[in-house]
N, C-alpha and C positions, 0 to 999 in steps of 0.2 A: 389423462396425461399427470405425470408427476408434479408435484407443486416445485421441485427445484428446476425441473427441467423448463417448464413454463417461464420461470424468472430469469431463467438464463439466455433464453433464445434471443430475445431483442438485445441482450447485450453483446452476444455472439456475432449476430446482423451488423450492428453497429459498429463493432471493431472491424468486420469485414468491409463493410463500405468505406469506410476510412483507409484501408487497405488499397482497395479497388480504386478509389480517388486518387490516391497518392501514384499509384502505379498505371493506371490504363486512361486516366480523365483528365491528364494534364494540370492536375492542382499542384501548383508549386510550392516550392520552400516556403518561399514568405509568407503565402497563406497559413502554412501550418505553422509557422513561428509565430505568427500573430494571434493563431487561435489558442495556441498552448500558452503563451503569455496571459491573454485575457483569462482563460480557465484558472490559470495556477494562481494569479494575482487578483482577480475580481470575482468571477462566478463561483469558484469553490469557497472562497470566504464567507462569501454572502451566504451559501448553503449551510456552512457550519454556525454562522451566527443566527440564523434564523431557526436551525436545529435546535438550539438553546437557549436562545434568549428567553422566550416566553413558556417553555415547557416547565412543568413541576419535575425537580431533580431530587427530591426529597428520598423518592423509593429507589433510585439507583445505587448500585452495589459499587460504589467508588473504590474501596480499599481491595476489595476482593477482584475488580477488573485491573486494576494497576498490577497488584501481586501477581496474577496469572500471566498476564502480558509480559511483564518484566522477566519473571522466571524462565517462560518458555523462551524467551531470546536470548537470555544468559545461556540456557541449557545449549539452544543450536549453535550458538558463538563457540561454547565448548567443543562440541562435536566437530566443528570445522577446524578448531585449532589440532584437536587430537589427529584429525585426519592428514592435515599437513605435516604435522610433526612424525607420526608412526607409520601412517598407511600409503600415500601417495602424494610426496611432498611436491609441489612446482615451484617456480621461481617467484620470488616476491610480489613481482606487480601482477602476476595472474593469481597469487594468492588473496590478494585485497578484491578481486574481479570475483573471486570464488566465495570470499567471504559477505560481497555485498550480494550475490545471488542466493544466499541462504538465510539473510537475515532483513533485508531490505521487502518491502511489500507494496503493492499498487493499490494505494489508497482508494482510486477512483473507480476500479473494478469491485473493490469491497464495497464501497458506499451505494454503486447501481445495485449491488445484489440486494443488500439488506433493504433498501428502499424497495424495490420490485416485491420484494416478500414481506416486508413489515410496515412499510409507510414511515409516517413521522416518528414513532415510537423506536422502531428500528434505527433511523438515522440520529435519533438523539443519543442512543448508545453508542451507534457507529461514530458520532462526533467525540464523545469521550475516548474511546478505542484510538481515534486516527491521533489524538495530541499525545497519548502516552506513547505510542509506537514512534511517532515522527521524532519525538525527542530522545528515545531510548536508542534507535537504529542510527541516528546520527553521531551521536556519543560514541556507541560502538564501531562505526564505519571510521571514523575519524582516528580513533583508537588504533585500528589495522592498520591504516594508512601511515599513522606516526611511528608504529613499529617497523613497518616494512620499509619506509625509507629512511628510518634512522634520523628522523627530523621532528621537530615540535611543530613545524609550518601549519600543519592541520589543524593542531590544537589552537593556534592562534585565530585561525579562521571560524573555529566553532561557536564561540558565543555571539559573534555576528550572524552566523547562518542560522542558529536558534532564533535570536529576537527578531530576526527580519524574515523568518517563514511564514509565508502567508496563512497557511493552514493552521500553525500555532497561534498566530495573532487573530484569526478568525473564531476559533474557540475561545481564546481569551476574552475578547470583546463580548462575544456571546455568554460566557459564564458570569462575566462583570455585570452585565445589564442583568442577568436573572437573578444574581445573588444580592444585588443592592436594592434588588425590588422597582428599579426603573422601567426595565421591559423595553420593548419596542414600540414607539407609536404606530397605530395603525397605517399612516401613508409610507413609513419606511419598512413596517413589515411586509406590506403588499410588494415594495419596491425590490426588498432583498428576496423575497419569495421568488419573484419573476425573475430575477438575475440568477439565483440559486436554481431554478429549475433548468437553466441553460447549461449547468456546470456538468452534468453527470455525459449526457450524449456528445457536447462538444469534447470531453476527455476521452471518452470512448474512441471517436474519429480519430482523436491524434493517438491514442494507444495502435488503432490498427495502421495509422500512417507511417509510424515508427517502424514498423516491422521490417526486418532485413533477412529475406531466406537465401542468404550466400552460402559460402563455403562453412561448414559448421563441424567439419572431421576434426579440425587441430584442436579445438576446445571440447570433444566428444567426453571424456572424461569428467571435466567440471561440469558440463552440463549434465551429466547424468547424475553426479552426487548431489549437485545442489539443489535438483529437480527433487531428489529422495527426502532432502532435508526440508524443503519448502510444502512438499505436497503429502508427506507421510508423517516425518519427525515432528513438525511443528502443531498440526491440527490434533494429531494423537496426544501429545505433551498437553496442548491447551485444553481438551478434553479433561483429560485425568486430573491436570492441576486444579482447574476450574471445579470439577465435581468435588475434589479433596476440601475447597475452601468453601464449596455450599452454593457455587452459582448454579442456575437452573432455568430453565424457562428460556424466554428470547434472548435475555441476556447471555446466557451459555453458548446459544448457538451463534450469535453474533460475533462473540470473543472467537470462536473455531472459524467463521468464516474468514475472519481479519487474520488469522494465521494460515490459513489455506491458499490465499491468493498467490499469483505469482509476482517475482521482484518488480521493482519500479523501473521505469524508464531513466528516470532521474539518476540512477545509478552510473548511467553512461557518462552523463556530464560530470559527475565526481570523479571516474575514473579517468578522464581526459585531464581534469583540473589538478588531479593530485599524484599523478604519474602511475596508475592503475593500467592494467592490459586491456585497452579499451575495445579492442576486436572480440576479445574472447567476451567481455561483458554485452557488447552487442547481441552475440550469439545466445548468451545464457538468457537474455531478457525476451528475445525473439521465441525461442524452443519453450520458455517456461509460459509464456502468454498464451502459445498455441496449447500446450498441452493441459493449461488450466481448464479449457473447456470440455475435456475429457474427465478431469479427476473433480472438478468441482460437481458436478451432478452425484459421483460415487459417493463424495463427501456428505453433501446434504442429503442423499437419499437414505443416509444411515441417521441423520439427525432428525428430518422432518417426515411427519406422516405423507402419505401418497395420496 
C-alpha cells in the first residue's frame, strides 16, 4: 500500500468517527465545544512547544520556508481578487467567505499528516509552517473583511487575535526555550508530550463533528473555485516556489502538504463575527474537508515514493 494512503487512513477514520459520534451517537454540542476549546487552548500549544523546545533548529531552512509560504498565500489571494473582479463576482459577504476558503488551512489535518509520515522531524517543520501561515492568513483575512465591510473594525481586532492565538503562543514559547538554551526540563517535557499527543486525535474528531452535509447548491460556484485554489493552485505554487528557492527533501514535502489541506473550521467563526456569508462558509469547509481525502493521496503520491 502506498505510504500516503497508509498515513491518511487513520486521519480519515478519525474524522469519520467524529462525524458519526455527532450525528448518530448522541454526543452533544457541549461535549464538542469543550473538546474544541481544550484542543485549541491546551493540547495543540503543548504539541507545538514540545516539537520545538528541545530540537536542533540550525538545519531548518527558515527563510526559504517563510518566503515560499507567504508568496503562495499572496499569489492565491491575488487569484481570488481577480476572480471576484473580472470573472464571477459575488456579493461582498460571500467574497469574504470565498477568500477564507482559498487562503485558510486546517492546521490539525496538516500536522496529523506530517506526524504520521515523518514523526518528530516532520512536526518540527510543521510547527514552523504553522506559525508563518497562521500569522499570514489572519492578516490577509482581516484585510478582506475590512475592504468588504468598508470599516476598520477587523483591523482593531487583529493585534489581539495574533498575540492571543494559542498556536502562535505555543510556537513562540517553544522557540524561546530552544534559542535561549533553557529547553524543557524532563518533567515538563513528559507532561507536554503526553498532552500534545492528545491534540491531533481530538482535533480530528472535532473536524468530523463540525461537518454539515446540508444544501450545498447555492454555494456551488464558490465551493468549486475555492477547491481549485486549495487543492491545485496552492500545492503547485508551493512546489514551484520551493524548488526555485532550493527547498528539498522532507521540508519541501511538508510545505506542500500545508498548502494542500482544506480550509479551517475557524473560518466559520470569523465569518459570523465579521459579517461574512457564514452559510456559504460552512458549505465550503464541509466540501473541502471531504474532497481533501481524495486529493491528498494524489498530491502525496506525486511527492513520495510508493
